[in-house]
C-alpha positions in Angstrom: -21.4 -40.4 -10.1 -20.4 -38.3 -13.1 -18.3 -40.0 -15.8 -15.6 -37.3 -15.9 -12.2 -37.3 -17.4 -10.7 -39.3 -14.5 -13.3 -42.1 -14.8 -12.8 -42.3 -18.6 -9.0 -42.6 -18.1 -9.6 -45.3 -15.4 -11.8 -47.3 -17.8 -9.1 -47.1 -20.5 -6.4 -48.3 -18.1 -8.7 -51.2 -17.0 -9.2 -52.2 -20.6 -5.5 -52.4 -21.2 -5.0 -54.4 -18.1 -7.7 -56.8 -19.1 -6.2 -57.2 -22.5 -2.8 -57.9 -21.1 -4.1 -60.6 -18.7 -5.6 -62.4 -21.7 -2.1 -62.3 -23.4 -3.6 -60.0 -26.1 -1.9 -57.0 -27.5 -3.8 -53.7 -26.8 -5.3 -52.2 -29.9 -3.5 -49.2 -31.5 -6.6 -47.0 -31.1 -6.9 -47.9 -27.4 -3.2 -47.2 -26.8 -3.5 -43.9 -28.6 -6.5 -42.8 -26.6 -4.7 -43.5 -23.4 -1.6 -41.6 -24.5 -3.7 -38.6 -25.6 -5.5 -38.6 -22.2 -2.3 -38.7 -20.2 -0.7 -36.0 -22.5 -3.8 -33.8 -22.0 -3.6 -34.1 -18.2 0.1 -33.2 -18.3 -0.6 -30.2 -20.5 -3.4 -29.0 -18.3 -1.2 -29.2 -15.2 1.1 -26.6 -16.7 -1.6 -24.2 -18.1 -4.1 -21.8 -16.7 -7.5 -21.4 -18.4 -8.4 -17.8 -19.3 -12.0 -17.2 -20.3 -12.4 -15.6 -23.7 -14.6 -12.9 -22.1 -11.5 -11.5 -20.4 -9.9 -10.7 -23.8 -12.8 -9.3 -25.8 -13.9 -5.7 -26.1 -17.1 -6.4 -24.3 -15.4 -6.3 -20.9 -11.8 -5.2 -20.1 -9.5 -7.8 -18.8 -7.3 -7.6 -15.7 -3.6 -6.6 -15.6 -2.3 -10.2 -15.6 -4.1 -10.9 -18.9 -2.7 -7.7 -20.3 0.8 -8.8 -19.4 0.2 -12.3 -20.8 -1.1 -11.0 -24.1 1.9 -8.7 -24.3 4.2 -11.8 -24.3 2.7 -13.0 -27.6 2.1 -16.5 -26.2 -1.7 -16.6 -26.5 -3.3 -19.4 -28.5 -7.0 -20.0 -28.8 -8.0 -23.6 -28.4 -11.3 -25.3 -28.8 -12.8 -26.5 -25.5 -16.3 -28.0 -25.9 -17.3 -25.3 -28.4 -15.9 -22.4 -26.3 -12.8 -20.7 -27.3 -10.4 -20.2 -24.3 -6.8 -19.2 -23.8 -4.3 -21.5 -22.2 -1.8 -19.5 -20.2 1.3 -21.4 -19.1 1.6 -21.4 -15.3 5.2 -20.2 -15.5 3.8 -16.9 -16.9 1.6 -16.5 -13.8 4.7 -17.0 -11.6 6.6 -14.4 -13.7 3.8 -11.9 -13.2 3.7 -12.4 -9.4 7.4 -12.0 -9.1 7.5 -8.7 -11.1 8.2 -5.6 -9.0 5.4 -3.1 -8.7 7.0 -0.5 -11.0 7.0 -3.1 -13.8 3.4 -4.1 -13.2 2.2 -0.5 -13.2 2.1 0.0 -17.0 -0.2 -3.0 -17.4 -2.4 -1.8 -14.4 -2.6 1.7 -15.9 -3.6 0.2 -19.3 -6.4 -1.7 -17.6 -7.7 1.4 -15.8 -7.8 3.3 -19.1 -9.6 0.4 -20.7 -12.2 0.4 -17.9 -12.7 4.2 -18.3 -13.4 3.8 -22.1 -15.6 0.8 -21.4 -17.7 2.9 -18.9 -18.1 5.7 -21.6 -19.2 3.2 -24.3 -21.8 1.6 -22.2 -22.9 4.9 -20.5 -22.0 6.0 -17.0 -24.2 4.5 -14.3 -25.1 6.9 -11.6 -23.4 6.0 -8.4 -25.4 5.5 -5.3 -24.9 8.4 -2.9 -22.6 7.5 -0.1 -23.6 8.7 3.4 -20.8 10.4 5.3 -20.4 9.2 8.9 -19.9 11.3 11.9 -16.7 10.8 13.9 -15.6 12.2 17.2 -12.7 11.7 19.6 -15.1 12.0 22.6 -14.6 8.4 23.7 -16.9 7.6 26.7 -16.7 3.8 26.7 -12.9 3.8 26.8 -12.8 6.6 29.4 -15.3 4.9 31.7 -13.3 1.6 31.4 -10.1 3.4 32.3 -11.3 5.1 35.5 -13.0 2.0 36.7 -9.6 0.5 37.2 -8.4 3.2 39.6 -7.7 2.4 43.2 -8.6 4.7 46.1 -5.4 6.7 46.0 -5.8 7.4 42.3 -9.4 8.5 42.9 -8.2 10.9 45.6 -5.7 12.3 43.2 -8.4 13.0 40.7 -10.5 14.6 43.4 -7.5 16.9 44.2 -7.6 18.1 40.6 -11.2 19.1 41.0 -12.3 16.7 38.3 -14.0 14.0 40.4 -17.3 14.4 38.5 -15.7 12.7 35.4 -15.3 9.5 37.5 -19.1 9.1 37.3 -19.2 8.8 33.5 -20.9 5.5 32.5 -19.8 3.2 29.7 -22.0 4.3 26.7 -21.9 4.4 22.9 -21.9 7.7 21.0 -25.3 8.1 19.3 -24.1 10.0 16.2 -27.5 10.6 14.7 -28.7 12.2 18.0 -25.6 14.3 18.3 -25.8 15.6 14.8 -29.4 16.5 15.2 -28.7 18.3 18.5 -25.7 20.1 17.0 -27.9 21.3 14.1 -30.3 22.9 16.6 -27.7 24.5 18.9 -27.4 28.3 18.6 -23.7 29.0 18.9 -24.4 32.8 19.5 -26.8 32.5 22.4 -25.8 28.9 23.5 -29.4 27.9 23.4 -30.7 24.5 22.2 -33.9 24.9 20.1 -36.0 21.7 20.4 -39.7 20.9 20.5 -40.7 24.5 20.1 -38.7 25.7 23.1 -35.3 27.2 23.8 -33.0 25.8 26.5 -30.1 28.1 27.7 -26.8 26.4 28.4 -24.0 28.1 30.4 -21.0 27.0 32.5 -23.1 26.6 35.5 -25.2 24.1 33.6 -22.1 22.2 32.5 -21.1 21.9 36.2 -24.5 20.6 37.1 -24.3 18.0 34.3 -20.7 16.8 34.5 -19.4 18.1 37.8 -16.7 20.3 36.3 -15.9 23.5 38.2 -17.7 26.6 36.7 -15.8 29.3 38.5 -12.1 30.4 38.9 -9.3 31.3 36.5 -9.7 30.8 32.7 -8.0 27.7 31.4 -7.1 29.5 28.2 -4.5 31.7 29.9 -2.4 28.6 30.8 -2.7 27.0 27.3 0.7 26.7 25.6 3.4 24.3 24.6 6.0 23.9 27.4 8.4 21.1 26.5 10.0 21.2 30.0 7.0 19.3 31.4 7.9 16.2 29.4 10.8 15.4 31.7 8.9 16.5 34.8 6.1 13.9 34.3 7.9 11.3 32.2 6.0 12.1 29.0 8.7 11.0 26.6 9.9 12.9 23.6 7.4 11.6 21.0 3.8 12.4 20.3 1.5 11.1 23.0 -1.3 8.8 21.8 -4.4 9.5 23.9 -5.6 5.9 23.9 -2.3 4.4 24.9 -2.0 7.1 27.6 -5.3 5.9 29.0 -4.2 2.3 29.0 -1.2 3.1 31.1 -2.9 5.2 33.8 -4.1 2.3 36.0 -0.5 1.1 36.4 0.8 4.5 37.5 0.8 5.1 41.3 -1.0 8.2 42.6 1.6 10.9 42.1 2.2 14.1 40.2 2.9 12.0 37.1 -0.4 10.3 37.5 -2.3 13.6 37.9 -0.5 15.1 34.9 -1.2 12.2 32.6 -4.9 11.8 33.8 -5.4 15.5 33.1 -4.0 15.2 29.5 -6.2 12.1 28.9 -9.3 13.8 30.3 -8.9 16.9 28.1 -8.2 14.8 25.0 -11.1 12.4 25.3 -13.9 14.1 27.3 -13.4 17.8 28.3 -12.2 19.2 24.9 -11.3 16.5 22.4 -9.9 17.5 19.0 -9.8 15.7 15.7 -6.5 14.0 16.5 -5.8 10.8 18.3 -2.7 12.5 19.9 -2.6 14.7 22.9 -2.2 18.4 21.9 1.2 19.8 23.1 -0.7 23.0 23.8 -2.1 21.4 27.0 1.4 21.1 28.4 1.3 24.7 29.8 -1.5 23.6 32.2 0.8 21.1 33.7 3.5 23.6 34.7 1.8 24.0 38.1 -0.6 21.2 39.1 -1.7 23.0 42.3 -3.8 25.5 40.3 -5.7 22.9 38.2 -8.5 22.7 40.8 -8.9 26.5 40.6 -9.6 26.6 36.9 -13.0 27.1 35.2 -13.2 23.7 33.4 -16.9 24.0 32.7 -16.4 27.2 30.7 -13.4 25.7 28.8 -15.5 22.6 27.9 -18.5 24.7 26.7 -16.3 27.0 24.6 -14.7 23.9 23.0 -18.2 22.5 22.2 -19.3 25.8 20.6 -16.1 26.1 18.6 -16.5 22.5 17.4 -20.0 23.0 16.2 -19.1 26.3 14.5 -16.2 24.6 12.6 -18.5 21.6 11.8 -21.0 23.9 10.0 -18.3 25.7 8.1 -16.5 22.6 6.8 -17.4 21.1 3.4 -17.1 17.4 4.1 -16.3 14.9 1.3 -19.0 12.3 0.8 -18.2 8.9 2.3 -15.5 10.4 4.5 -15.7 11.1 8.2 -17.4 14.2 9.4 -15.4 15.4 12.4 -17.2 17.1 15.3 -15.0 18.2 18.1 -15.7 19.2 21.7 -17.5 17.6 24.6 -20.5 16.2 22.8 -21.6 14.5 26.1 -22.8 18.0 27.3 -25.3 18.2 24.5 -26.7 14.7 25.1 -27.2 15.0 28.9 -28.4 18.6 28.6 -31.1 17.5 26.3 -32.0 14.4 28.3 -32.4 16.4 31.5 -35.0 18.6 29.9 -37.0 16.4 27.6 -40.3 15.0 28.8 -41.5 11.8 27.1 -44.6 11.1 29.1 -44.7 7.8 31.0 -40.9 7.2 30.8 -39.4 8.1 34.1 -36.2 10.0 33.8 -33.4 9.3 36.3 -33.6 12.6 38.0 -33.8 11.3 41.5 -31.2 13.1 43.5 -31.0 16.4 41.6 -27.3 16.7 42.6 -24.3 17.3 40.4 -23.1 15.6 38.4 -26.2 14.4 36.4 -24.0 12.1 34.3 -23.9 9.6 37.2 -27.5 8.5 36.4 -27.4 8.4 32.7 -26.2 5.1 31.3 -26.6 3.4 27.9 -30.0 1.9 28.6 -31.5 5.1 30.1 -30.3 7.2 27.1 -31.6 4.7 24.5 -35.0 4.5 26.1 -35.5 8.2 25.9 -34.0 8.7 22.4 -36.0 5.8 20.9 -39.2 7.4 22.3 -38.4 10.8 21.0 -37.7 9.6 17.5 -40.8 7.5 17.5 -42.8 10.6 18.3 -41.3 12.5 15.4 -37.8 13.6 16.4 -36.3 16.8 17.8 -38.8 19.1 16.2 -41.9 17.2 17.3 -44.5 19.0 19.3 -45.6 15.7 20.8 -42.6 15.8 23.0 -42.5 18.2 25.9 -39.6 19.9 27.7 -39.1 20.5 31.4 -38.5 23.9 32.9 -34.9 24.9 32.8 -33.0 24.2 36.0 -31.5 27.2 38.0 -27.8 27.5 37.8 
């Protein structure tokens, strides 16, 4: 066991006790040593040690030390050959109790000191920060929400003509795959250029993939903000958070209110998600007459949203280390690619050939194919074949 300060003090006390038991007066030197030890402990209890390196020009100190030095209370003391500052604890308490506006001058002074310090030592090149891809196309959440629906709610979704979305499996968004596919999608011809071939995508293909209707009236002609529907479907007066809307759906009985809220949720998270976590008020116009929803061309609306999202993605100068937002139904790109890629011995889940194809693609099936593709060289590799386009 180390002979630290506590053990030394204990020995001194024992020496005094032994001397007293022998009816002998303790020596002056022994009494002085004990007093000095106790005084030192009392002093240390009210002081905070500040390393000298915090107050030299070699390295700027923090804002508390700047404040402490401004009080003119600093005193260098010898501590085993090292010079350190002893800051009274009451100064630390004063600093913590200061309002932010009074702390700011000291904080700004430290920032300036660090800038000068960086210039003196030479700027170090910062490691490049990789921007990450973000999308509001939330498949895991959507699949978890619809799994809670009862039969009446499922029938209500069928009546809207959106039953295909009920087949979406819980799956993660593979951002590297999505970004690679988006880079190879021709927004003019709606063709995906992969593995030396070109795959044409149209609304009929979207219907085959997701089960969305590909004929009927244009959705765009009903887009618009109609605040009257808020009262009709109990939407409230505030902004509608898409995630919270999804959480509430299972508890709403099958009714016009349920249909309206499901439609808003489906548009915001799967069919045509934007960059916002809130439902766009421009979708309210579609709710004016729910009976026409099943007669709308949702496949065309979803495809146009994807094309628009990719176009905006390419035109935006993203800030490094910040999110790169890609809007639209990204699921279309993934499943479209998966339905046409041929990776040899891996058997694709193309058993039924019936719409929607999304019903057979879960997380495991997707991962198996994508891992194989990247192992063979990625989206441009000629070692990966593509199947003949389906007729639509």
